N, C-alpha and C positions, 0 to 999 in steps of 0.2 A: 473426453468430451465433458463439458461443464453443463450442469442442469440449469435451465433458465430460472432465475429467481427475481421477479420484478418487485413484488410486494410494495407497491407505491404507498399504501396506507401505513405500513410499518416504517418506511423511511420518513414520512411526514411526522409521525409520532416521535421518532427518535430526535428529529430536528427540533420539535416543539419542546421536548423534555430538556434538551441541551440549552435552548434559549432561556428557559425558566431557571435552570441551574445558574446560568450566567447572571441573571437578575438577582437571585438570592446571594450570590457571591459579592456582588457590588454592594448590596444592602449590608451584608455582614462586615465588609471592609470599612464602610462608612461608620457603622456603630463602633467599630474597634479603633477608630481614629486613624486608619491607614490612608495614605495619600492615594486618591483615586487615579488610576492610569487613564491615559487618553483613550476615549472610546469612539469607535466608528459607528455609523448608522448601521442597524441590523442588516446583514447581507440578505437580499431578497432574490427571488428567481425560482426556477424549477429545480427539483432535486437532481436532474440529469440534463446537461446541456451539450450540444455538439460543438466541436472546435475545428475549424477549418485549418489544415496545415499546409505548408508549401506543396507545390506540384499536385494539387487536388487530393492529397491525403486527408484522412479524417481521424479525429480522436473524440472522446467524450470525456466530460468532467462532471463529477458529483461534488458540488460545493457544500460547505457546511452552512446550510440555511440558518439565518438568525445570528451568525457570528458577529461580534462587536469588537474583535481584536484580531490581529494576525494569527492565522492558524497554520499548522504544518501541512506539508505537501508530500503525497505518496504518488508514485507512478506504478500502475498495475498493468502487467503485460499478460495477455490471454494465451491460451493454448491453441492447439490445432483443432479445427472443427468447432470453433468457439466464436464468441462475439465480444467486442469491447464493452458493450452495454452490460452484459452479464458480469464481466469482470468488475466493472464499477459498482454494480449493485451488490455483488457478493462482498467485496472488500469494504464497501461503505458501511454495510451492516455489521461486519466483523469488527470495525473500529468505532462503532456506535455513532456514526454520522458526525464525528468530531473534526475530521481533517478534510482537506481537498484531496480527492482521488481522481487522477487524470489517467485515461486509458487509451493509448493509441490503438488504432485498428490495423490489422494485418491485411494480407492480400486475399482475394476471393478464393474460397475453398470449394464452395458449391453455391447454390442459389440463395442461401441465407446465412452461411457461416464463413469464417475467415481462418487464415493460418499464416505462418511466417516462412519465407523462403531462405532466410539466412540470419545469422547473428548480426551481420552488418545492417540489415534492414531494421532490426529491432533497435540497434543503437542510434541510428539516424532518427527513427520515429520517436523514440524516447526523448532525445535532445530537442526535437521540434515541439513536442507536446509540452515539455516543461517550459520552454520559452513562451508558448502560446498561453498557457494558463497564468503565468506570471504577468504577461502583458494585459490579459483581460481583467484580472482581479486585483492587480497592483498591490495596494497597501494591505489588502486582506490576506495576502499570502506571506507567511513568515519567511524571512531571509534564512539563509544557511542550508545545511545539507538536507537531502531528500531521503525517503525510505523507498527502496525498490521492492516490489511485490511481483513475483513471477509464478504463474500456474502452468504446470505441465511443460509444453514447448517454451513458454515464456520463462521457465526456470532452467530448463536444459540448455538453452541458448543464451543464457544471461551473462556468461563470462566476459566477453569483450565489452559489453555495456558497463558492467560493474568496474572494470579497470580502465575505461576510456579517459576518465577525467578525475584527477586526484581530488579528494575531499567532496565529491559530489554526493556520495551515498554514505550516511552515517550508519545505516543498518539495511539488512535485506532479508526478505522472507522468501524461501523457495518451497513451493507447495506442489507435491506430487510430481517432482521432477528435480533436475539438477544433481542427480546421484553421483555422476562422475566428478562434478565440481567439489562436492563435500568430501570426496576421497582423494583429492589431488592436493597434497601438502604444499607443493610449490605455488599453486594457484592461491591457496589460502594465505600464504605469506604475502603474496602480491596484493591480495585483497586487503589485508591489514595495513600494508604500506600505503595503500590508496585511501585509507581513512575509514574503512568499514570496521567497526568495533564489535558489532553483534550481529548474529544471524539466527533466524528462526527456520527450522525445517518443519514443514507442515505435512502431516500424513493422514491418509484415508484408509490404510490397511495395516494389519499387524506386522507384516513383513517390513513395511516402510519404517515403522517405529523401531523394530530391531536393528535395522541398518543404521538409522539415525543414532541410536545409542552407541553402536560400535564406532561411528565416525566422530564421536565427542573428542577422542584423544587427538585427532587431527586438528580440530579447532583449538584445543587447549595449547598445543605446541605452536600454533600460529599466533596465539594471543588474542583470539576472538572468542567472545562469550557466546555460547550456544544455547538456544531455547528450542525445545521440541513441543509441538502443538498438534492438534487435529483430533480426529475421531476414527478409531480403528474400524468402524462399521460405516463410515460415510462413503467409502469408495472414491473413485477418481473424479471429483467435482468439488464445487464450493457450495454445497447445499446447506440446508438449515442446520444440520448436525455439525458441519464443519464451521459454520459461522458462529454457532454457540460456543464451540471450543475456542475459537480465536478470540471472541469477546473476553473470555476468561483470561487468556494469555497475554493480551496486548498491554494492559497496564504495566506489568513487570517488564515486558519487552522494550517499551519506550521510556521507562522511568529514567529521569535525568537527562533525557535528550532535549535540546532546545525546542521551544514552542509547545512542548507537551506538559508543562508544569501543572495545568489545571485538568488534565485528562484523568479520569478515574474509571473509565470503562462503562 
């Protein structure tokens, strides 16, 4: 179960800092004689927006407020007894409010929380959520591959989604779950063939870190670069400790990927 982390003021400050950094970069390029790139109007709106999907399904998106150029897209799949809004809030702060984070919502688990009934449902919801966010935000969303972020059940059931469409995901982060996938050499070879070149295993316990280190040989043999992140004392959630660890790890994780060239964490 993921701890709820709204922190609206923190999200606003992150967006404001990012917008100011963009302004400084434009001024720096102008002084250096660099040709200015085409700029969009600053992206406005709330830090979290609902997205209506087909058949009455729902997703949420955390857009990079203040962005003036196309930004990368991440899809975050929550765990069991969790909420899409919590996933968006946690991963948005983990990536310093730089990218679009779209979070499909699962099926009703109890009066306030949600879960997934199958990997097939996740795949369909991810596909529809990606289409919806590209449709709404158009030129603000960078073209090209997406990063998959799965927490707990969203990591454990990620396999079919990661393999469903070649070249859809350039990278994936599996947080507190997906242990069978990281130990499956045949799956990892298929994942590399599908275009995923790097994976981050995210841990909240010492045992998870030990297992991740042991699995490195499987990723090496498949030709996938492995990153390991998290906080051994964070537990099974995306709390503040986990977000702090992820903010430190993300610059290296996305280095060289399309649309991440100006990201510094």
